[in-house]
C-alpha positions as CSV (number, residue, x, y, z in Angstrom):
1,K,-0.2,0.7,-0.1
2,T,1.1,3.6,-1.4
3,T,0.2,6.5,0.6
4,I,1.2,10.0,-0.9
5,T,-0.4,13.0,0.7
6,E,0.9,16.9,0.9
7,T,2.5,16.0,4.4
8,R,3.4,12.0,4.3
9,N,5.1,9.8,1.7
10,E,4.6,6.3,2.9
11,I,4.8,2.7,1.5
12,T,3.1,-0.4,3.9
13,Q,3.7,-4.0,3.1
14,T,2.4,-6.7,5.0
15,V,1.9,-10.6,4.9
16,S,0.2,-12.5,7.4
17,K,-1.8,-15.7,7.6
18,T,-4.6,-17.3,9.9
19,L,-4.5,-20.6,11.0
20,E,-7.4,-22.0,13.8
21,D,-6.6,-20.3,17.5
22,Q,-3.2,-18.7,15.5
23,S,-2.2,-15.8,13.3
24,A,1.1,-14.8,12.2
25,T,1.8,-11.4,10.6
26,I,4.8,-9.5,9.1
27,Q,4.8,-6.0,8.5
28,Q,7.0,-3.2,6.6
29,I,6.6,0.3,6.9
30,Q,8.9,3.3,5.0
31,R,7.7,6.8,5.6
32,V,8.7,9.9,4.9
33,Q,6.8,12.9,6.5
34,K,6.8,16.6,7.3
35,D,6.1,17.8,11.4
36,T,4.4,20.7,12.7
37,N,8.0,22.9,12.2
38,D,8.4,21.7,8.5
39,D,11.3,19.5,9.8
40,L,11.5,16.1,7.5
41,A,11.5,12.4,9.2
42,A,12.4,9.5,8.0
43,L,11.1,6.6,9.1
44,Y,11.6,3.0,8.6
45,M,9.5,-0.5,10.8
46,L,9.5,-3.7,10.2
47,K,6.9,-6.0,12.5
48,V,7.1,-9.3,13.2
49,Q,3.7,-10.7,14.7
50,K,2.3,-13.8,16.3
51,T,-1.0,-14.6,17.8
52,K,-1.5,-17.0,19.8
53,D,-4.8,-18.2,22.2
54,G,-5.1,-14.1,21.8
55,I,-1.8,-13.0,23.2
56,P,0.2,-11.6,20.9
57,Y,4.4,-11.8,21.0
58,V,6.1,-9.0,18.6
59,A,9.4,-8.9,17.5
60,G,9.8,-5.5,15.4
61,I,13.1,-3.1,14.5
62,G,12.8,0.5,13.5
63,A,15.0,3.0,12.0
64,G,14.1,6.8,12.4
65,I,15.7,10.4,12.1
66,E,13.8,13.4,13.7
67,D,14.5,17.3,14.7
68,T,14.3,17.1,18.6
69,D,15.4,20.2,19.8
70,G,16.4,21.9,16.5
71,Q,19.0,19.1,15.8
72,P,18.7,15.7,13.9
73,L,18.2,12.8,15.7
74,S,18.9,9.0,14.4
75,N,17.9,5.8,16.4
76,I,17.7,2.3,15.5
77,L,15.0,0.3,18.0
78,L,15.0,-3.4,18.3
79,L,12.0,-5.3,19.8
80,A,12.6,-8.7,21.3
81,D,12.7,-11.2,23.8
82,R,16.2,-12.6,23.4
83,I,18.0,-10.3,20.7
84,A,21.3,-12.1,19.5
85,M,24.7,-10.9,16.5
86,I,26.1,-14.1,14.6
87,N,29.3,-13.4,12.7
88,P,29.0,-15.3,9.7
89,E,33.0,-15.6,9.2
90,S,33.0,-17.6,12.6
91,G,32.3,-20.6,10.8
92,N,29.5,-21.2,13.0
93,S,26.4,-20.1,14.9
94,T,27.8,-18.9,18.5
95,P,26.9,-15.2,18.8
96,L,29.1,-12.4,19.7
97,F,26.4,-11.5,22.2
98,V,22.9,-12.3,23.5
99,A,20.8,-9.6,25.5
100,Q,17.7,-11.3,26.4
101,G,16.2,-11.0,30.2
102,N,17.5,-7.2,31.1
103,Q,20.6,-9.0,30.7
104,L,23.3,-8.9,28.3
105,F,25.6,-12.1,27.4
106,M,29.2,-11.1,26.1
107,N,32.3,-13.9,26.0
108,D,35.0,-11.0,24.9
109,V,34.4,-7.8,25.4
110,F,37.5,-5.0,24.7
111,L,36.1,-1.3,26.7
112,K,38.5,1.4,27.0
113,R,36.9,2.9,30.0
114,L,34.0,1.6,32.2
115,F,31.9,2.8,34.5
116,A,29.5,1.3,36.3
117,V,27.9,1.5,40.0
118,S,28.6,-2.2,40.4
119,I,30.9,-5.2,39.7
120,T,29.6,-8.9,40.4
121,S,32.4,-12.3,38.9
122,S,30.3,-15.5,38.6
123,G,29.8,-17.9,41.0
124,N,27.4,-18.6,43.7
125,P,28.8,-17.3,45.6
126,P,30.9,-15.1,43.9
127,T,34.4,-14.8,43.7
128,F,35.4,-11.1,42.8
129,S,32.8,-8.2,43.5
130,L,33.2,-4.5,43.4
131,T,30.4,-2.5,45.1
132,P,28.6,1.0,44.7
133,D,30.9,2.2,47.8
134,G,33.7,1.4,46.5
135,R,34.1,-2.3,49.3
136,L,36.4,-4.6,47.0
137,T,36.2,-8.2,48.1
138,A,38.4,-11.0,46.1
139,K,39.0,-14.4,46.9
140,N,42.1,-14.5,45.7
141,A,44.8,-11.4,44.6
142,D,48.1,-11.5,42.8
143,I,49.6,-7.5,42.8
144,S,52.9,-7.0,41.3
145,G,52.5,-3.6,41.9
146,S,52.2,-1.1,45.1
147,V,49.3,-0.8,47.7
148,K,48.5,1.9,49.4
149,A,45.8,1.3,52.8
150,N,44.7,3.0,55.7
151,S,44.0,0.3,57.8
152,G,42.9,-3.3,57.8
153,T,43.4,-6.9,58.7
154,L,45.8,-9.4,57.8
155,N,46.3,-13.0,58.5
156,N,48.9,-16.2,57.6
157,V,50.9,-12.9,56.0
158,T,54.6,-13.7,54.7
159,I,57.2,-10.8,53.9
160,N,59.8,-11.8,51.7
161,E,62.3,-8.6,51.5
162,N,62.2,-5.5,53.6
163,C,59.5,-3.6,55.9
164,Q,60.1,-0.7,56.8
165,I,57.7,0.4,59.9
166,K,57.6,3.7,60.9
167,G,54.7,4.0,63.2
168,K,54.1,1.8,66.8
169,L,54.3,-1.8,66.5
170,S,52.2,-3.8,69.0
171,A,53.4,-7.8,68.8
172,N,51.5,-10.5,70.8
173,Q,53.6,-12.9,70.2
174,I,56.8,-12.9,68.7
175,E,59.0,-16.0,67.4
176,G,62.5,-16.2,66.8
177,D,65.2,-14.5,69.1
178,I,65.1,-11.1,68.7
179,V,66.1,-11.1,72.1
180,K,65.6,-13.6,75.4
181,T,67.0,-13.8,79.0
182,V,66.5,-15.8,81.8
183,S,67.3,-15.6,85.0
184,K,68.0,-17.6,88.4
185,S,69.5,-17.4,91.4
186,F,72.8,-20.2,92.7
187,P,71.8,-22.5,95.2
188,R,73.0,-21.9,98.7
189,T,73.3,-24.4,101.8
190,N,72.5,-21.5,105.1
191,S,75.4,-19.2,104.4
192,Y,77.1,-20.2,101.6
193,A,77.0,-20.4,97.6
194,S,77.3,-24.0,96.8
195,G,75.6,-26.0,93.8
196,T,75.6,-25.8,89.9
197,I,72.9,-24.2,87.4
198,T,72.6,-25.1,83.6
199,V,71.8,-23.6,80.9
200,R,70.6,-25.0,77.3
201,I,70.0,-23.0,74.2
202,S,68.5,-25.2,71.9
203,D,69.5,-24.5,67.8
204,D,66.4,-24.3,66.7
205,Q,67.0,-21.0,64.6
206,K,67.6,-20.6,61.0
207,F,70.1,-16.9,62.5
208,D,73.5,-16.6,63.6
209,R,72.5,-15.6,67.5
210,Q,75.2,-14.3,71.1
211,V,75.0,-15.7,74.1
212,M,75.8,-12.4,76.2
213,I,76.2,-13.4,80.2
214,P,76.1,-9.8,82.2
215,P,78.9,-9.7,84.9
216,V,78.1,-12.2,87.6
217,L,79.7,-10.6,91.1
218,F,81.2,-13.6,93.7
219,R,83.1,-13.5,97.0
220,G,84.1,-14.9,100.2
221,G,84.8,-13.3,103.5
222,K,87.6,-12.1,106.0
223,H,86.8,-13.3,109.3
224,E,88.3,-11.6,112.6
225,N,89.2,-15.1,114.9
226,F,90.8,-14.9,119.1
227,N,92.1,-17.4,120.6
228,S,93.0,-18.3,124.4
229,N,94.8,-15.5,125.0
230,N,92.8,-13.3,123.8
231,Q,95.4,-12.7,120.9
232,Q,93.4,-11.7,116.9
233,S,94.3,-13.4,114.1
234,Y,92.0,-14.0,110.9
235,W,90.6,-16.3,108.6
236,Y,89.3,-16.8,105.1
237,S,86.4,-18.4,103.7
238,T,86.5,-18.9,100.1
239,C,84.0,-18.9,96.6
240,R,85.3,-20.6,93.6
241,L,82.6,-19.9,90.0
242,R,83.5,-22.4,87.6
243,V,81.9,-22.3,84.0
244,T,81.6,-24.8,81.5
245,R,80.8,-24.7,77.9
246,N,80.1,-27.6,76.1
247,G,81.5,-29.6,78.8
248,Q,85.2,-27.6,78.4
249,E,86.3,-25.0,80.8
250,I,86.3,-21.6,79.8
251,F,86.7,-19.9,83.3
252,N,87.7,-20.9,86.8
253,Q,88.9,-18.6,89.6
254,S,87.9,-18.1,93.5
255,T,88.4,-14.9,96.0
256,T,88.2,-14.8,99.6
257,D,87.3,-11.3,100.6
258,A,88.2,-10.0,96.7
259,Q,85.2,-9.9,94.6
260,G,85.1,-12.0,91.9
261,V,83.8,-11.3,88.5
262,F,82.5,-13.3,85.0
263,S,81.1,-12.1,81.9
264,S,81.2,-13.4,78.9
265,V,80.0,-12.5,75.4
266,I,79.5,-16.1,73.1
267,D,78.6,-16.7,69.2
268,M,76.2,-19.2,68.6
269,P,76.5,-20.0,65.2
270,A,72.9,-21.3,63.5
271,G,73.0,-25.0,62.3
272,Q,76.5,-26.2,65.3
273,G,73.9,-27.2,67.5
274,T,72.7,-27.3,71.2
275,L,74.9,-24.8,73.5
276,T,75.1,-25.8,77.0
277,L,76.7,-23.6,79.7
278,T,77.1,-24.6,83.5
279,F,77.9,-22.7,86.0
280,T,79.3,-24.1,89.3
281,V,79.7,-22.6,92.5
282,S,81.6,-23.7,95.4
283,S,82.5,-22.3,98.7
284,S,84.7,-23.5,101.1
285,G,86.8,-22.1,104.8
286,A,90.0,-22.6,106.4
287,N,90.3,-24.9,109.1
288,N,87.0,-26.8,107.9
289,W,84.9,-24.1,109.1
290,T,81.7,-22.9,108.0
291,P,82.4,-20.4,105.0
292,T,80.3,-17.2,104.4
293,T,80.3,-16.6,100.7
294,S,78.1,-15.0,98.2
295,I,77.0,-14.6,94.3
296,S,75.1,-12.4,92.2
297,D,71.9,-14.3,90.1
298,L,72.7,-15.1,86.5
299,L,71.1,-13.4,83.9
300,V,71.2,-15.0,80.1
301,V,70.7,-13.1,77.6
302,V,70.5,-14.8,74.0
303,M,70.1,-12.0,70.6
304,K,70.7,-12.1,67.1
305,K,73.3,-11.4,65.8
306,S,73.7,-8.5,63.2
307,T,76.5,-5.7,62.7
308,A,73.9,-3.8,60.9
309,G,74.0,-0.2,61.2
310,I,76.7,-0.5,63.8
311,S,80.7,1.0,62.7
312,I,83.3,0.7,65.0
313,S,86.8,2.2,64.7
């Protein structure tokens, strides 16, 4: 059907068929018309319709050009329950994209810039999501660049290289001999010191360490004695300290009324086995008299050996 008027030229073609309670129609419309502002508009429409049980089902294509606010505006509109685009050169019927149920499906997409309210991956639950408030959730991330964060929580983290902390570090537990200390008093019997302290340091770290023993002070004593003629004399108590390292003696000294001192720094290379130190104190008095001796507590400090930031000239 062709219609020609002063304001509109139109060609309409319709093909239809009816079968019992079904009908199908294909209609094509080509129209050129003048609007009230004397602007021309061009319109092409293709409608495919099927009616079954009184319910119409429609698919259509519309293309047109008209003036909007004084500027020409072109439109292409598609009407269908499912829209797909197929590349005939691919050799198969796999569509490039499919639009169905308010969703658009694509296999491969290249975008120069994406503006999205939210991004959610497939899976239940999703393995990746980005919410409108900027919350990023990912089950696994491999980041080769830098990461900047103001707060957060990390579990089971390994730092392979250097780490610099400019603020305050608080830790409930630190494994590794950064610094470990142990102290113990020497055994005593009444007025004198006598007994052995054994210190065992396990070789359980992968780095070299040093064992520091701050000064241990020990001394005997000088005692006055008066005989039957009231003549004054003196006798001495002796205090002896003996130290061994893995069974080898490294210190053995006795003293009476002068103060004795033992201190040491012992290297403990990694992989050399357990280090065992024994500290034995003994006391004796002249003529087998009961001695009076004293010795300070033993303090052992174990720390990682490092010369970083230290120079001696």
